[in-house]
C-alpha positions, -999 to 999 in steps of 0.1 A, spaced: -379 96 -111 -407 115 -130 -446 106 -131 -468 114 -160 -504 121 -145 -535 122 -166 -572 120 -160 -602 107 -181 -621 133 -165 -603 165 -180 -569 178 -169 -555 173 -136 -549 207 -116 -522 205 -91 -522 219 -58 -496 245 -49 -476 220 -28 -466 203 -63 -458 234 -85 -420 234 -79 -419 198 -91 -439 201 -125 -420 200 -156 -435 201 -192 -423 179 -220 -408 152 -200 -415 116 -207 -425 101 -175 -410 70 -160 -441 61 -142 -478 66 -157 -507 72 -134 -542 78 -147 -571 90 -126 -606 73 -136 -638 88 -133 -665 70 -111 -667 57 -76 -639 34 -60 -642 -3 -74 -657 -28 -47 -626 -47 -43 -609 -20 -26 -636 -18 1 -629 -55 11 -592 -46 21 -590 -53 57 -582 -28 86 -597 3 101 -566 24 97 -562 56 77 -547 35 49 -542 -4 39 -527 -23 10 -528 -58 -4 -514 -77 -33 -540 -94 -57 -527 -113 -88 -492 -96 -85 -510 -61 -84 -505 -38 -53 -538 -25 -42 -537 7 -21 -567 21 -1 -569 54 17 -599 61 41 -612 94 53 -600 108 86 -626 112 117 -647 88 132 -663 72 99 -632 59 78 -651 56 47 -635 46 13 -619 78 -3 -589 72 -26 -576 38 -40 -551 27 -65 -541 -2 -84 -504 -6 -98 -491 -29 -124 -467 -57 -110 -435 -36 -121 -449 -4 -104 -447 15 -136 -485 23 -142 -511 30 -118 -551 35 -121 -564 58 -95 -601 64 -83 -611 92 -59 -646 93 -41 -662 127 -40 -631 148 -45 -646 177 -25 -672 205 -31 -656 233 -54 -626 214 -65 -619 214 -102 -598 181 -97 -593 156 -70 -563 158 -44 -539 133 -49 -522 136 -14 -512 114 4 -521 85 -20 -495 98 -42 -468 94 -15 -476 58 -11 -476 51 -48 -441 66 -50 -430 46 -20 -440 16 -40 -423 27 -73 -391 35 -53 -390 3 -36 -386 -15 -71 -358 11 -80 -335 9 -52 -350 39 -35 -371 50 -3 -388 80 12 -370 87 44 -383 104 75 -355 133 77 -344 166 70 -318 171 42 -292 201 36 -274 208 6 -243 224 8 -221 227 -24 -225 196 -44 -233 173 -16 -263 165 7 -262 159 46 -292 139 60 -306 144 94 -330 116 106 -347 114 137 -382 106 154 -412 132 159 -399 162 179 -363 155 176 -357 191 159 -357 182 121 -378 214 116 -356 235 140 -326 224 126 -338 231 89 -345 266 99 -308 271 114 -293 255 83 -315 274 60 -303 307 72 -266 300 64 -253 314 30 -246 285 9 -269 261 25 -302 248 7 -330 228 27 -342 202 4 -368 190 29 -376 192 66 -396 159 72 -397 136 40 -371 132 15 -362 108 -14 -329 85 -11 -319 64 -42 -289 41 -46 -267 52 -76 -236 37 -90 -210 43 -63 -232 59 -35 -267 74 -26 -284 106 -38 -308 125 -18 -337 147 -35 -363 169 -21 -400 161 -21 -435 179 -22 -444 162 12 -429 187 37 -450 210 58 -435 242 50 -436 256 14 -399 270 17 -384 235 22 -401 218 -6 -371 217 -33 -370 198 -65 -332 199 -61 -309 170 -52 -271 158 -45 -249 131 -38 -253 119 2 -220 129 20 -231 123 53 -259 112 80 -263 129 112 -289 114 139 -306 143 156 -317 141 195 -334 167 214 -311 193 227 -316 216 258 -307 245 234 -308 251 199 -276 264 179 -256 258 148 
């Protein structure tokens, strides 16, 4: 699933995390537009004091991201069309010295909304591709997803698509798994994908071996 991102305030300069996923000349399935100016007032009325919150108004999903720390002030917000194909994005005070505002992790929330309408989801798991198939390794925090990724990545013929967050979509006859830019380590942010061949649930072992 491809996303075309534009800005009314000039070109969007993506951070290094996204560089392996950028493609020129593709027609985006989704269209996101970054609008200049402050976040509209309707977003500040969203309830909750957590890092992010969302609501649906007039059929439009609204997503709000607040700054971390003690003062959870309004930071980033987006309004999606009912079909999830288009989004308007506002980012308050992008940061000193930034040529363009950072999209993370508002983009992760928007992508999750779009996938939910397209038989897909962002899954908390590691994923390893071998041959044409992908094996998924889900588990809670601290179960060894990153350790397993390092072990598997050292094996010839294995490619780690992600160590923490990967994309799973239903296709005709099965499921496909894709890497995502939302993984902690750069070497495990792969734009590759493949058919799901198996799921192995991880649990913390006493020793690490492959």
